[in-house]
N, CA, C and O atoms as a GROMACS GRO file, in nm:
protein
  320
    1MET      N    1   0.937   1.285  -1.248
    1MET     CA    2   0.915   1.148  -1.206
    1MET      C    3   0.930   1.142  -1.054
    1MET      O    4   1.018   1.205  -0.996
    2GLN      N    5   0.845   1.066  -0.993
    2GLN     CA    6   0.848   1.050  -0.848
    2GLN      C    7   0.930   0.927  -0.810
    2GLN      O    8   0.931   0.827  -0.881
    3ALA      N    9   0.996   0.938  -0.697
    3ALA     CA   10   1.067   0.822  -0.641
    3ALA      C   11   1.019   0.803  -0.498
    3ALA      O   12   1.023   0.896  -0.418
    4HIS      N   13   0.975   0.685  -0.468
    4HIS     CA   14   0.927   0.653  -0.333
    4HIS      C   15   1.022   0.549  -0.274
    4HIS      O   16   1.055   0.450  -0.339
    5ASP      N   17   1.063   0.572  -0.151
    5ASP     CA   18   1.158   0.478  -0.091
    5ASP      C   19   1.103   0.410   0.033
    5ASP      O   20   1.176   0.345   0.108
    6GLN      N   21   0.972   0.425   0.055
    6GLN     CA   22   0.912   0.364   0.173
    6GLN      C   23   0.791   0.282   0.135
    6GLN      O   24   0.734   0.296   0.027
    7MET      N   25   0.752   0.194   0.229
    7MET     CA   26   0.634   0.110   0.212
    7MET      C   27   0.541   0.136   0.332
    7MET      O   28   0.587   0.160   0.444
    8TYR      N   29   0.409   0.130   0.305
    8TYR     CA   30   0.311   0.151   0.412
    8TYR      C   31   0.274   0.015   0.469
    8TYR      O   32   0.201  -0.062   0.407
    9ILE      N   33   0.326  -0.013   0.588
    9ILE     CA   34   0.303  -0.142   0.654
    9ILE      C   35   0.268  -0.116   0.800
    9ILE      O   36   0.336  -0.039   0.867
   10ASP      N   37   0.165  -0.181   0.848
   10ASP     CA   38   0.122  -0.172   0.988
   10ASP      C   39   0.092  -0.029   1.030
   10ASP      O   40   0.127   0.014   1.141
   11GLY      N   41   0.026   0.045   0.941
   11GLY     CA   42  -0.019   0.179   0.974
   11GLY      C   43   0.087   0.287   0.972
   11GLY      O   44   0.064   0.397   1.023
   12ALA      N   45   0.202   0.259   0.913
   12ALA     CA   46   0.309   0.359   0.911
   12ALA      C   47   0.397   0.340   0.787
   12ALA      O   48   0.412   0.229   0.736
   13TRP      N   49   0.454   0.450   0.741
   13TRP     CA   50   0.552   0.442   0.633
   13TRP      C   51   0.684   0.399   0.692
   13TRP      O   52   0.726   0.449   0.796
   14ARG      N   53   0.750   0.305   0.624
   14ARG     CA   54   0.879   0.256   0.672
   14ARG      C   55   0.969   0.227   0.553
   14ARG      O   56   0.920   0.194   0.445
   15PRO      N   57   1.098   0.238   0.573
   15PRO     CA   58   1.188   0.208   0.461
   15PRO      C   59   1.176   0.061   0.421
   15PRO      O   60   1.158  -0.026   0.506
   16ALA      N   61   1.187   0.035   0.292
   16ALA     CA   62   1.191  -0.102   0.244
   16ALA      C   63   1.323  -0.164   0.289
   16ALA      O   64   1.423  -0.094   0.304
   17VAL      N   65   1.323  -0.294   0.309
   17VAL     CA   66   1.445  -0.363   0.352
   17VAL      C   67   1.550  -0.358   0.240
   17VAL      O   68   1.666  -0.327   0.266
   18GLY      N   69   1.510  -0.390   0.118
   18GLY     CA   70   1.603  -0.390   0.006
   18GLY      C   71   1.612  -0.254  -0.061
   18GLY      O   72   1.540  -0.161  -0.025
   19ARG      N   73   1.700  -0.243  -0.156
   19ARG     CA   74   1.718  -0.117  -0.229
   19ARG      C   75   1.670  -0.126  -0.374
   19ARG      O   76   1.672  -0.026  -0.445
   20ASP      N   77   1.625  -0.245  -0.418
   20ASP     CA   78   1.576  -0.259  -0.555
   20ASP      C   79   1.444  -0.184  -0.570
   20ASP      O   80   1.369  -0.169  -0.473
   21THR      N   81   1.417  -0.137  -0.690
   21THR     CA   82   1.293  -0.066  -0.718
   21THR      C   83   1.222  -0.126  -0.838
   21THR      O   84   1.280  -0.202  -0.916
   22ILE      N   85   1.096  -0.088  -0.852
   22ILE     CA   86   1.014  -0.128  -0.965
   22ILE      C   87   0.966   0.000  -1.033
   22ILE      O   88   0.920   0.093  -0.966
   23ALA      N   89   0.976   0.005  -1.163
   23ALA     CA   90   0.927   0.120  -1.238
   23ALA      C   91   0.775   0.112  -1.248
   23ALA      O   92   0.719   0.006  -1.273
   24VAL      N   93   0.709   0.226  -1.229
   24VAL     CA   94   0.564   0.237  -1.246
   24VAL      C   95   0.543   0.302  -1.383
   24VAL      O   96   0.589   0.414  -1.408
   25VAL      N   97   0.472   0.232  -1.470
   25VAL     CA   98   0.457   0.278  -1.608
   25VAL      C   99   0.314   0.326  -1.632
   25VAL      O  100   0.218   0.258  -1.594
   26ASN      N  101   0.300   0.442  -1.694
   26ASN     CA  102   0.170   0.494  -1.733
   26ASN      C  103   0.122   0.411  -1.852
   26ASN      O  104   0.187   0.410  -1.956
   27PRO      N  105   0.009   0.340  -1.839
   27PRO     CA  106  -0.035   0.254  -1.948
   27PRO      C  107  -0.079   0.331  -2.072
   27PRO      O  108  -0.084   0.275  -2.182
   28ALA      N  109  -0.111   0.459  -2.055
   28ALA     CA  110  -0.157   0.537  -2.170
   28ALA      C  111  -0.044   0.569  -2.267
   28ALA      O  112  -0.063   0.567  -2.389
   29ASP      N  113   0.076   0.598  -2.213
   29ASP     CA  114   0.187   0.635  -2.302
   29ASP      C  115   0.315   0.555  -2.276
   29ASP      O  116   0.418   0.580  -2.340
   30GLU      N  117   0.309   0.461  -2.184
   30GLU     CA  118   0.421   0.374  -2.150
   30GLU      C  119   0.544   0.448  -2.097
   30GLU      O  120   0.655   0.398  -2.105
   31GLN      N  121   0.522   0.566  -2.043
   31GLN     CA  122   0.630   0.642  -1.981
   31GLN      C  123   0.642   0.604  -1.835
   31GLN      O  124   0.541   0.582  -1.767
   32VAL      N  125   0.765   0.594  -1.785
   32VAL     CA  126   0.786   0.567  -1.643
   32VAL      C  127   0.750   0.693  -1.565
   32VAL      O  128   0.804   0.800  -1.590
   33ILE      N  129   0.657   0.678  -1.470
   33ILE     CA  130   0.611   0.794  -1.393
   33ILE      C  131   0.660   0.792  -1.249
   33ILE      O  132   0.651   0.893  -1.179
   34ALA      N  133   0.712   0.679  -1.203
   34ALA     CA  134   0.761   0.670  -1.066
   34ALA      C  135   0.842   0.543  -1.050
   34ALA      O  136   0.839   0.453  -1.134
   35HIS      N  137   0.914   0.538  -0.940
   35HIS     CA  138   0.982   0.415  -0.898
   35HIS      C  139   0.940   0.388  -0.754
   35HIS      O  140   0.935   0.480  -0.672
   36VAL      N  141   0.909   0.264  -0.724
   36VAL     CA  142   0.866   0.225  -0.590
   36VAL      C  143   0.954   0.111  -0.542
   36VAL      O  144   1.015   0.041  -0.623
   37PRO      N  145   0.962   0.091  -0.411
   37PRO     CA  146   1.044  -0.019  -0.360
   37PRO      C  147   0.994  -0.156  -0.408
   37PRO      O  148   0.874  -0.180  -0.415
   38ALA      N  149   1.087  -0.242  -0.439
   38ALA     CA  150   1.055  -0.381  -0.469
   38ALA      C  151   1.062  -0.454  -0.335
   38ALA      O  152   1.170  -0.476  -0.282
   39GLY      N  153   0.949  -0.492  -0.282
   39GLY     CA  154   0.946  -0.556  -0.151
   39GLY      C  155   1.026  -0.685  -0.148
   39GLY      O  156   1.028  -0.762  -0.243
   40THR      N  157   1.091  -0.706  -0.036
   40THR     CA  158   1.165  -0.829  -0.014
   40THR      C  159   1.077  -0.928   0.063
   40THR      O  160   0.966  -0.893   0.105
   41ALA      N  161   1.125  -1.047   0.080
   41ALA     CA  162   1.051  -1.145   0.160
   41ALA      C  163   1.030  -1.092   0.302
   41ALA      O  164   0.925  -1.117   0.362
   42GLU      N  165   1.126  -1.020   0.355
   42GLU     CA  166   1.112  -0.963   0.489
   42GLU      C  167   1.001  -0.858   0.492
   42GLU      O  168   0.926  -0.852   0.589
   43ASP      N  169   0.990  -0.775   0.388
   43ASP     CA  170   0.881  -0.676   0.380
   43ASP      C  171   0.747  -0.747   0.374
   43ASP      O  172   0.652  -0.705   0.440
   44VAL      N  173   0.738  -0.853   0.294
   44VAL     CA  174   0.613  -0.928   0.282
   44VAL      C  175   0.577  -0.991   0.416
   44VAL      O  176   0.461  -0.986   0.457
   45ASP      N  177   0.673  -1.048   0.484
   45ASP     CA  178   0.646  -1.109   0.615
   45ASP      C  179   0.592  -1.005   0.713
   45ASP      O  180   0.498  -1.033   0.788
   46ALA      N  181   0.650  -0.886   0.713
   46ALA     CA  182   0.604  -0.779   0.802
   46ALA      C  183   0.461  -0.739   0.768
   46ALA      O  184   0.379  -0.717   0.857
   47ALA      N  185   0.430  -0.728   0.639
   47ALA     CA  186   0.296  -0.691   0.597
   47ALA      C  187   0.194  -0.799   0.634
   47ALA      O  188   0.084  -0.768   0.678
   48VAL      N  189   0.230  -0.924   0.616
   48VAL     CA  190   0.139  -1.034   0.651
   48VAL      C  191   0.115  -1.039   0.802
   48VAL      O  192   0.002  -1.059   0.846
   49ARG      N  193   0.221  -1.019   0.880
   49ARG     CA  194   0.202  -1.015   1.027
   49ARG      C  195   0.107  -0.903   1.066
   49ARG      O  196   0.019  -0.922   1.150
   50ALA      N  197   0.123  -0.786   1.005
   50ALA     CA  198   0.035  -0.672   1.036
   50ALA      C  199  -0.108  -0.702   0.995
   50ALA      O  200  -0.202  -0.670   1.068
   51ALA      N  201  -0.126  -0.763   0.878
   51ALA     CA  202  -0.261  -0.795   0.832
   51ALA      C  203  -0.328  -0.898   0.923
   51ALA      O  204  -0.446  -0.885   0.955
   52ARG      N  205  -0.254  -0.998   0.963
   52ARG     CA  206  -0.310  -1.099   1.054
   52ARG      C  207  -0.349  -1.037   1.188
   52ARG      O  208  -0.452  -1.073   1.246
   53ALA      N  209  -0.268  -0.946   1.238
   53ALA     CA  210  -0.298  -0.881   1.365
   53ALA      C  211  -0.420  -0.790   1.354
   53ALA      O  212  -0.497  -0.777   1.450
   54ALA      N  213  -0.439  -0.728   1.238
   54ALA     CA  214  -0.552  -0.636   1.219
   54ALA      C  215  -0.683  -0.707   1.186
   54ALA      O  216  -0.790  -0.650   1.204
   55PHE      N  217  -0.675  -0.830   1.140
   55PHE     CA  218  -0.794  -0.898   1.091
   55PHE      C  219  -0.906  -0.914   1.195
   55PHE      O  220  -1.021  -0.887   1.161
   56PRO      N  221  -0.879  -0.954   1.318
   56PRO     CA  222  -0.991  -0.971   1.412
   56PRO      C  223  -1.074  -0.844   1.431
   56PRO      O  224  -1.197  -0.850   1.434
   57ALA      N  225  -1.008  -0.730   1.443
   57ALA     CA  226  -1.083  -0.604   1.461
   57ALA      C  227  -1.159  -0.568   1.334
   57ALA      O  228  -1.273  -0.523   1.340
   58TRP      N  229  -1.096  -0.589   1.218
   58TRP     CA  230  -1.163  -0.560   1.091
   58TRP      C  231  -1.284  -0.652   1.073
   58TRP      O  232  -1.390  -0.606   1.030
   59ALA      N  233  -1.270  -0.777   1.104
   59ALA     CA  234  -1.381  -0.871   1.089
   59ALA      C  235  -1.496  -0.838   1.184
   59ALA      O  236  -1.612  -0.866   1.153
   60ALA      N  237  -1.465  -0.778   1.299
   60ALA     CA  238  -1.568  -0.741   1.396
   60ALA      C  239  -1.635  -0.608   1.362
   60ALA      O  240  -1.735  -0.572   1.423
   61THR      N  241  -1.581  -0.536   1.265
   61THR     CA  242  -1.639  -0.407   1.223
   61THR      C  243  -1.763  -0.435   1.139
   61THR      O  244  -1.759  -0.518   1.048
   62PRO      N  245  -1.873  -0.365   1.167
   62PRO     CA  246  -1.995  -0.388   1.089
   62PRO      C  247  -1.970  -0.366   0.939
   62PRO      O  248  -1.894  -0.277   0.901
   63PRO      N  249  -2.034  -0.448   0.855
   63PRO     CA  250  -2.012  -0.437   0.710
   63PRO      C  251  -2.033  -0.296   0.654
   63PRO      O  252  -1.958  -0.253   0.567
   64ALA      N  253  -2.134  -0.225   0.701
   64ALA     CA  254  -2.159  -0.091   0.647
   64ALA      C  255  -2.042   0.003   0.678
   64ALA      O  256  -2.005   0.086   0.595
   65GLU      N  257  -1.984  -0.011   0.796
   65GLU     CA  258  -1.868   0.072   0.831
   65GLU      C  259  -1.746   0.033   0.748
   65GLU      O  260  -1.671   0.120   0.704
   66ARG      N  261  -1.727  -0.096   0.726
   66ARG     CA  262  -1.615  -0.140   0.641
   66ARG      C  263  -1.631  -0.083   0.501
   66ARG      O  264  -1.536  -0.033   0.442
   67ALA      N  265  -1.753  -0.090   0.448
   67ALA     CA  266  -1.779  -0.036   0.314
   67ALA      C  267  -1.750   0.114   0.309
   67ALA      O  268  -1.690   0.162   0.213
   68ALA      N  269  -1.793   0.186   0.410
   68ALA     CA  270  -1.769   0.331   0.413
   68ALA      C  271  -1.620   0.362   0.416
   68ALA      O  272  -1.574   0.455   0.349
   69ARG      N  273  -1.545   0.286   0.493
   69ARG     CA  274  -1.400   0.308   0.498
   69ARG      C  275  -1.335   0.281   0.363
   69ARG      O  276  -1.250   0.358   0.318
   70LEU      N  277  -1.375   0.173   0.299
   70LEU     CA  278  -1.318   0.140   0.168
   70LEU      C  279  -1.356   0.246   0.064
   70LEU      O  280  -1.273   0.286  -0.018
   71LEU      N  281  -1.480   0.292   0.067
   71LEU     CA  282  -1.522   0.397  -0.027
   71LEU      C  283  -1.444   0.526  -0.003
   71LEU      O  284  -1.415   0.600  -0.098
   72SER      N  285  -1.410   0.555   0.122
   72SER     CA  286  -1.334   0.677   0.149
   72SER      C  287  -1.196   0.671   0.085
   72SER      O  288  -1.140   0.774   0.050
   73LEU      N  289  -1.140   0.552   0.070
   73LEU     CA  290  -1.011   0.539   0.002
   73LEU      C  291  -1.023   0.575  -0.145
   73LEU      O  292  -0.931   0.635  -0.201
   74ILE      N  293  -1.133   0.541  -0.206
   74ILE     CA  294  -1.155   0.577  -0.347
   74ILE      C  295  -1.157   0.728  -0.359
   74ILE      O  296  -1.096   0.784  -0.450
   75HIS      N  297  -1.227   0.794  -0.269
   75HIS     CA  298  -1.238   0.939  -0.274
   75HIS      C  299  -1.104   1.007  -0.248
   75HIS      O  300  -1.075   1.112  -0.304
   76ILE      N  301  -1.023   0.947  -0.162
   76ILE     CA  302  -0.890   1.003  -0.136
   76ILE      C  303  -0.804   0.989  -0.260
   76ILE      O  304  -0.734   1.083  -0.298
   77SER      N  305  -0.807   0.873  -0.325
   77SER     CA  306  -0.719   0.848  -0.439
   77SER      C  307  -0.758   0.927  -0.563
   77SER      O  308  -0.672   0.958  -0.645
   78ASP      N  309  -0.886   0.962  -0.578
   78ASP     CA  310  -0.923   1.037  -0.698
   78ASP      C  311  -0.934   1.187  -0.671
   78ASP      O  312  -0.977   1.263  -0.757
   79GLY      N  313  -0.895   1.229  -0.553
   79GLY     CA  314  -0.893   1.371  -0.521
   79GLY      C  315  -1.028   1.429  -0.485
   79GLY      O  316  -1.040   1.550  -0.467
   80ALA      N  317  -1.131   1.346  -0.474
   80ALA     CA  318  -1.265   1.395  -0.441
   80ALA      C  319  -1.275   1.434  -0.295
   80ALA      O  320  -1.381   1.477  -0.250
   0.00000   0.00000   0.00000
């Protein structure tokens, strides 16, 4: 089982403010496969600030480039 103690916010991994975790359950067999940080209000505020700061540049990026970037995330997550 994996345990993750950081959150990806504003382009970097950082420790979560709180110590609570959430179990990640495999829907196929209902086994716990990992634990991830349970974000606090402070974590959410930091993520929202980062998203608001990034939005103007993202909105100015041509749609085809945005699509290519999003598709690359799919390929990263499925190991392709």
